C-alpha positions as CSV (number, residue, x, y, z in Angstrom):
1,X,-33.6,-10.7,16.6
2,X,-35.1,-11.1,13.2
3,X,-38.1,-9.1,14.4
4,X,-35.9,-6.2,15.6
5,X,-34.0,-6.2,12.2
6,X,-37.3,-6.0,10.3
7,X,-38.6,-3.2,12.5
8,X,-35.4,-1.3,12.2
9,X,-35.4,-1.6,8.4
10,X,-39.0,-0.5,8.1
11,X,-38.4,2.4,10.5
12,X,-35.6,4.0,8.5
13,X,-37.9,4.1,5.4
14,X,-40.8,5.6,7.2
15,X,-39.2,9.0,6.7
16,X,-37.2,8.6,3.5
17,X,-36.0,12.2,3.4
18,X,-34.4,11.8,6.8
19,X,-32.8,8.4,5.9
20,X,-31.5,9.7,2.6
21,X,-30.1,12.8,4.3
22,X,-28.3,10.8,7.0
23,X,-27.0,8.2,4.5
24,X,-25.9,11.0,2.1
25,X,-23.7,12.6,4.8
26,X,-21.9,9.2,5.2
27,X,-21.7,8.8,1.5
28,X,-20.1,12.0,0.8
29,X,-17.8,11.7,3.8
30,X,-16.5,8.3,2.4
31,X,-16.1,9.4,-1.2
32,X,-14.2,12.6,-0.1
33,X,-11.9,10.7,2.4
34,X,-11.1,7.9,-0.1
35,X,-10.4,10.3,-2.9
36,X,-8.2,12.5,-0.7
37,X,-6.1,9.6,0.6
38,X,-6.0,7.8,-2.8
39,X,-4.7,11.0,-4.4
40,X,-2.0,11.5,-1.7
41,X,-0.8,7.9,-1.8
42,X,-1.0,7.8,-5.6
43,X,1.3,10.9,-5.9
44,X,3.8,9.3,-3.5
45,X,3.8,6.0,-5.3
46,X,4.2,7.6,-8.7
47,X,6.9,9.9,-7.5
48,X,8.9,7.1,-6.0
49,X,8.4,4.7,-9.0
50,X,9.4,7.5,-11.5
51,X,12.4,8.5,-9.6
52,X,13.8,5.0,-9.0
53,X,13.1,3.9,-12.5
54,X,14.9,7.0,-13.9
55,X,17.8,7.0,-11.5
56,X,18.7,4.2,-9.0
57,X,16.2,1.4,-9.1
58,X,14.5,0.2,-6.0
59,X,17.7,-1.5,-5.1
60,X,21.2,-1.0,-6.4
61,X,24.2,-3.3,-6.3
62,X,27.7,-1.9,-6.6
63,X,31.3,-2.5,-5.3
64,X,32.1,-1.4,-1.9
65,X,32.9,2.3,-1.7
66,X,31.5,3.1,-5.1
67,X,28.5,5.1,-3.9
68,X,30.8,7.4,-2.0
69,X,33.5,7.9,-4.6
70,X,31.7,7.3,-7.9
71,X,35.0,6.0,-9.3
72,X,35.4,3.7,-12.3
73,X,38.1,1.9,-10.2
74,X,35.3,0.7,-8.0
75,X,33.5,-1.0,-10.9
76,X,32.4,-4.7,-10.7
77,X,32.5,-7.6,-13.1
78,X,29.5,-8.0,-15.4
79,X,28.2,-11.4,-14.3
80,X,25.1,-12.5,-16.3
81,X,24.6,-15.5,-13.9
82,X,24.4,-13.1,-11.0
83,X,21.8,-10.9,-12.8
84,X,19.8,-14.0,-13.8
85,X,19.8,-15.2,-10.1
86,X,18.5,-11.8,-9.0
87,X,15.8,-11.8,-11.6
88,X,14.5,-15.1,-10.3
89,X,13.7,-13.7,-6.9
90,X,10.0,-13.3,-6.3
91,X,8.7,-9.8,-7.0
92,X,11.9,-8.8,-9.0
93,X,10.9,-7.3,-12.3
94,X,14.3,-6.9,-13.9
95,X,18.0,-6.3,-13.0
96,X,19.6,-3.6,-15.2
97,X,23.4,-3.3,-15.6
98,X,24.8,0.2,-16.1
99,X,28.2,1.8,-16.7
100,X,28.2,5.5,-15.8
101,X,30.9,8.2,-16.4
102,X,31.3,11.9,-17.0
103,X,32.8,13.1,-20.3
104,X,33.1,16.2,-22.3
105,X,31.0,16.3,-25.5
106,X,31.9,18.6,-28.3
107,X,30.3,19.7,-31.6
108,X,32.4,22.3,-33.6
109,X,33.2,25.0,-31.1
110,X,30.7,24.1,-28.4
111,X,31.8,21.8,-25.4
112,X,29.8,20.7,-22.5
113,X,30.1,18.2,-19.7
114,X,27.7,15.3,-20.1
115,X,26.7,12.3,-18.0
116,X,27.3,9.2,-20.2
117,X,25.3,6.1,-19.2
118,X,26.3,3.0,-21.1
119,X,23.2,0.6,-21.1
120,X,21.8,-2.6,-22.2
121,X,19.2,-1.1,-24.6
122,X,16.5,-3.7,-24.1
123,X,16.8,-3.9,-20.3
124,X,17.1,-0.2,-19.9
125,X,13.9,0.3,-21.9
126,X,12.0,-2.0,-19.6
127,X,13.2,0.0,-16.6
128,X,13.0,3.6,-17.8
129,X,10.7,3.3,-20.9
130,X,13.5,5.3,-22.6
131,X,12.3,4.5,-26.2
132,X,9.0,6.3,-25.4
133,X,10.9,9.5,-24.8
134,X,12.3,9.6,-28.4
135,X,11.3,12.7,-30.3
136,X,13.7,12.1,-33.3
137,X,15.8,9.3,-34.7
138,X,15.6,5.7,-33.4
139,X,16.3,3.8,-30.3
140,X,19.8,2.3,-29.6
141,X,20.8,-1.3,-30.5
142,X,23.3,-3.5,-28.7
143,X,25.9,-3.2,-31.5
144,X,25.6,0.5,-32.1
145,X,28.6,2.8,-31.9
146,X,26.5,6.0,-31.6
147,X,24.6,7.9,-28.9
148,X,21.2,8.9,-27.8
149,X,21.3,12.5,-26.6
150,X,18.9,14.6,-24.6
151,X,16.9,17.3,-26.3
152,X,18.3,20.2,-24.4
153,X,21.9,19.1,-24.8
154,X,21.4,18.6,-28.6
155,X,20.1,22.2,-28.8
156,X,23.1,23.5,-26.8
157,X,25.4,21.6,-29.2
158,X,23.3,22.5,-32.2
159,X,23.3,18.9,-33.4
160,X,20.6,16.8,-35.0
161,X,20.1,13.1,-35.8
162,X,22.9,12.0,-38.2
163,X,25.4,14.6,-37.0
164,X,28.6,13.5,-35.2
165,X,29.9,14.6,-31.8
166,X,33.2,14.1,-30.0
167,X,33.2,12.4,-26.6
168,X,36.4,13.0,-24.6
169,X,37.5,12.3,-21.0
170,X,39.1,9.6,-18.9
171,X,38.3,5.9,-18.7
172,X,39.5,3.5,-15.9
173,X,42.8,4.3,-14.3
174,X,43.1,7.6,-16.1
175,X,43.3,6.1,-19.6
176,X,42.1,8.6,-22.2
177,X,38.7,7.9,-23.6
178,X,37.9,9.7,-26.9
179,X,35.7,8.9,-29.8
180,X,33.7,10.5,-32.7
181,X,30.3,9.0,-32.8
182,X,27.0,9.8,-34.6
183,X,23.8,11.0,-32.9
184,X,21.3,8.1,-33.4
185,X,18.4,9.6,-31.6
186,X,17.2,12.5,-29.4
187,X,15.2,11.9,-26.2
188,X,13.2,14.4,-24.2
189,X,13.0,14.5,-20.3
190,X,10.5,16.4,-18.3
191,X,13.2,17.4,-15.8
192,X,15.3,20.3,-17.2
193,X,18.6,19.1,-15.5
194,X,18.3,15.8,-17.2
195,X,17.2,17.2,-20.5
196,X,20.4,19.3,-20.6
197,X,23.0,16.8,-19.6
198,X,22.3,13.1,-20.4
199,X,23.6,10.9,-23.2
200,X,23.2,7.1,-23.6
201,X,25.4,4.6,-25.3
202,X,25.3,0.8,-25.7
203,X,27.1,-1.1,-22.9
204,X,29.6,-2.8,-25.2
205,X,30.5,0.6,-26.8
206,X,30.9,2.1,-23.4
207,X,33.0,-0.8,-22.1
208,X,35.4,-0.4,-25.1
209,X,35.4,3.5,-24.8
210,X,36.3,3.4,-21.1
211,X,38.7,0.4,-21.4
212,X,36.5,-1.5,-19.1
213,X,35.9,-4.8,-20.7
214,X,33.3,-6.8,-19.1
215,X,32.9,-4.2,-16.3
216,X,29.9,-2.2,-15.0
217,X,29.5,0.2,-12.2
218,X,26.0,-0.7,-10.9
219,X,23.1,-3.1,-11.2
220,X,19.8,-1.4,-10.6
221,X,17.0,-3.7,-9.4
222,X,13.3,-2.9,-10.3
223,X,10.5,-4.7,-8.3
224,X,6.8,-5.0,-9.2
225,X,5.5,-4.7,-5.7
226,X,7.3,-1.9,-3.5
227,X,5.8,-3.6,-0.4
228,X,8.2,-6.5,-1.0
229,X,11.3,-4.2,-0.9
230,X,12.6,-5.5,2.4
231,X,12.1,-9.2,1.3
232,X,13.9,-8.6,-2.0
233,X,16.7,-6.7,-0.2
234,X,17.4,-9.5,2.1
235,X,17.3,-12.1,-0.7
236,X,19.7,-10.0,-2.8
237,X,22.1,-9.7,0.1
238,X,22.1,-13.5,0.5
239,X,23.0,-13.9,-3.2
240,X,25.8,-11.3,-3.4
241,X,27.1,-11.9,0.1
242,X,29.7,-9.5,1.5
243,X,31.4,-8.9,-1.9
244,X,29.1,-6.0,-2.8
245,X,27.1,-3.2,-1.3
246,X,23.3,-3.4,-1.7
247,X,21.4,-0.2,-1.1
248,X,17.7,0.6,-1.1
249,X,16.3,3.7,-2.8
250,X,15.7,5.3,0.6
251,X,19.4,5.2,1.3
252,X,20.3,6.6,-2.1
253,X,17.6,9.3,-2.3
254,X,17.1,10.6,1.3
255,X,15.9,14.0,0.0
256,X,13.0,12.3,-1.6
257,X,12.2,10.4,1.6
258,X,12.3,13.7,3.6
259,X,10.1,15.5,1.1
260,X,7.5,12.7,1.1
261,X,7.5,12.6,5.0
262,X,7.1,16.3,5.2
263,X,4.3,16.4,2.7
264,X,2.6,13.3,4.5
265,X,2.5,15.3,7.8
266,X,0.7,18.1,6.0
267,X,-1.6,15.6,4.4
268,X,-2.4,13.9,7.8
269,X,-3.3,17.4,9.3
270,X,-5.6,18.1,6.4
271,X,-7.1,14.6,6.7
272,X,-7.7,15.2,10.4
273,X,-9.5,18.5,9.7
274,X,-11.5,16.7,7.1
275,X,-12.5,14.0,9.7
276,X,-13.5,16.8,12.1
277,X,-15.8,18.2,9.5
278,X,-17.1,14.8,8.7
279,X,-17.8,14.1,12.3
280,X,-19.6,17.4,13.0
281,X,-21.6,16.8,9.8
282,X,-22.8,13.3,10.8
283,X,-23.3,14.2,14.4
284,X,-25.5,17.2,13.4
285,X,-27.6,15.0,11.2
286,X,-28.0,12.5,14.0
287,X,-29.0,15.2,16.4
288,X,-31.6,16.5,14.0
289,X,-33.0,13.1,13.5
290,X,-33.2,12.4,17.3
291,X,-34.9,15.8,17.9
292,X,-37.5,15.0,15.2
293,X,-38.3,11.6,16.9
294,X,-38.3,12.6,20.5
295,X,-42.2,12.6,20.7
296,X,-42.2,9.3,18.9
297,X,-39.8,7.8,21.5
298,X,-41.8,9.2,24.3
299,X,-45.1,7.6,23.0
300,X,-43.4,4.2,22.5
301,X,-42.0,4.2,26.0
302,X,-45.3,5.3,27.5
303,X,-47.2,2.3,25.9
304,X,-44.8,-0.2,27.4
305,X,-41.8,-0.7,25.2
306,X,-38.7,-1.1,27.2
307,X,-35.9,1.5,26.7
308,X,-33.4,-1.3,26.0
309,X,-35.4,-2.7,23.2
310,X,-35.9,0.9,21.8
311,X,-32.2,1.4,22.1
312,X,-31.5,-1.9,20.2
313,X,-33.9,-0.9,17.4
314,X,-32.3,2.6,17.2
315,X,-28.8,1.1,17.1
316,X,-29.9,-1.2,14.3
317,X,-31.3,1.7,12.4
318,X,-28.0,3.6,12.8
319,X,-26.2,0.5,11.5
320,X,-28.5,0.2,8.5
321,X,-28.1,3.9,7.5
322,X,-24.4,3.7,8.0
323,X,-24.1,0.7,5.8
324,X,-26.2,2.2,3.1
325,X,-24.1,5.3,3.0
326,X,-20.8,3.3,3.2
327,X,-21.7,0.8,0.5
328,X,-23.0,3.5,-1.9
329,X,-19.8,5.5,-1.2
330,X,-17.6,2.5,-2.1
331,X,-19.6,1.7,-5.2
332,X,-19.0,5.3,-6.5
333,X,-15.4,5.5,-5.3
334,X,-14.1,2.2,-6.9
335,X,-14.8,3.2,-10.5
336,X,-13.6,6.7,-9.8
337,X,-10.4,5.5,-8.4
338,X,-9.8,3.1,-11.3
339,X,-10.6,5.9,-13.8
340,X,-8.2,8.3,-12.3
341,X,-5.6,5.6,-11.7
342,X,-5.6,4.9,-15.4
343,X,-6.1,8.6,-16.5
344,X,-4.1,10.6,-14.0
345,X,-4.9,14.2,-13.0
346,X,-2.4,16.7,-14.5
347,X,-1.6,19.8,-12.7
348,X,0.5,23.0,-13.2
349,X,1.9,25.9,-11.4
350,X,4.1,25.6,-8.2
351,X,3.0,21.9,-7.7
352,X,4.3,21.1,-11.2
353,X,7.6,22.8,-10.5
354,X,8.1,20.8,-7.3
355,X,7.2,17.6,-9.1
356,X,9.7,18.3,-11.9
357,X,12.5,18.9,-9.3
358,X,12.1,15.2,-8.3
359,X,12.3,14.3,-12.0
360,X,8.7,13.2,-12.4
361,X,5.8,14.4,-14.6
362,X,3.3,16.8,-12.9
363,X,0.5,14.2,-12.8
364,X,-1.4,12.4,-9.9
365,X,-2.6,8.9,-10.6
366,X,-4.9,7.8,-7.8
367,X,-3.7,4.8,-5.8
368,X,-5.7,1.6,-6.3
369,X,-4.6,0.1,-3.0
370,X,-7.6,-1.7,-1.5
371,X,-6.3,-0.8,2.0
372,X,-7.3,2.8,1.4
373,X,-10.9,1.9,0.8
374,X,-11.0,-0.3,3.9
375,X,-9.2,2.2,6.2
376,X,-11.2,5.2,5.1
377,X,-14.6,3.4,5.2
378,X,-13.7,2.0,8.6
379,X,-12.9,5.4,10.0
380,X,-16.0,7.0,8.7
381,X,-18.2,4.1,10.0
382,X,-16.6,4.4,13.5
383,X,-17.4,8.1,13.4
384,X,-21.0,7.3,12.4
385,X,-21.3,4.7,15.1
386,X,-19.9,7.0,17.7
387,X,-22.4,9.6,16.6
388,X,-25.2,7.1,17.1
389,X,-24.4,6.9,20.8
390,X,-26.1,10.3,21.2
391,X,-29.7,9.0,20.5
392,X,-29.0,6.1,22.8
393,X,-28.0,8.2,25.6
394,X,-31.0,10.5,24.7
395,X,-33.4,7.5,25.0
396,X,-31.9,6.4,28.2
397,X,-32.5,9.8,29.9
398,X,-35.9,10.4,28.2
399,X,-39.0,11.1,30.3
400,X,-42.1,10.0,28.4
401,X,-44.4,12.8,29.6
402,X,-42.1,15.6,28.8
403,X,-41.3,14.0,25.4
404,X,-45.0,13.7,24.4
405,X,-45.5,17.4,25.1
406,X,-42.9,18.4,22.4
């Protein structure tokens, strides 16, 4: 067997141009397939992570019936021990308590409805990176009695940092909730709907304002490995029992799931077309190589080399060429993926508008999932090996006399 390996390796370098051409077709096929799939998966992963961190979390815990009614009467007790137990689950990054309500916000003669989210400033910042969205003022502290206001809403109300606004509405059980509070900071969101409606206040301030001492509406759970979602979901349900509802992001944001599924179908169709182009390209290269060597095969068979041995050597040649193309493709793809994972591709136009509708920035960080490298390389190698069946069949049917006349 060692002799056949040596012969096959020497054979592929007898005609360097032919070998480089064949390996290059596999190389470019692998780079293109990996880049396309990594970009698609990267966009999905980023869209999901951005959406869940901004809105619901990968999991959300709330009282039974709260998700349907969004009523303060369906609030749950703030239990630090419960949150600590959840954060001890493997793959859980953080559990974030929130108290959410809708109020009127006024400045002089301008009044608008706003979504008020009472937060633990430190935990919320770990989840949403809210402090990084500051464009003016400072971030909230736990004992503040002021608000963070979104940029668009601040412009509508014509307020700046240091100005005071009135929050007015209802707390729990219809109790009036009203206060005059200063604007501590202004934050900017990429999504226009959020940028024109959101305000944040410290959790303790919100509990006092809504007459909900030691109460929250939800606990959002962030995990560091989305593949562990089902495991974390089952563990959280074991901890909270039947007292609360535990929902995954798929249940809370079905429109995002449907959008990804629809886009994924289109992506798979495009990938299938790409594989067809790759297959025809590799097969065409193999046919050309086989045609060039027909006379050579005829001479070898005529001097006594068995077709089975020639087929074995030819198969080893195909394997060597495929591996050269595959390994070089992987060596180029890995640093490329790492670079674009850390330096995402930014886009504009209709794609940017669609992205903003889901509340995420119009960027595509490539996925660095090793499974993509393995899957795409395997598919291209399978195509290459299937294409190598052509010269095997050609050798099997070859007639030496006719071949030597070519």
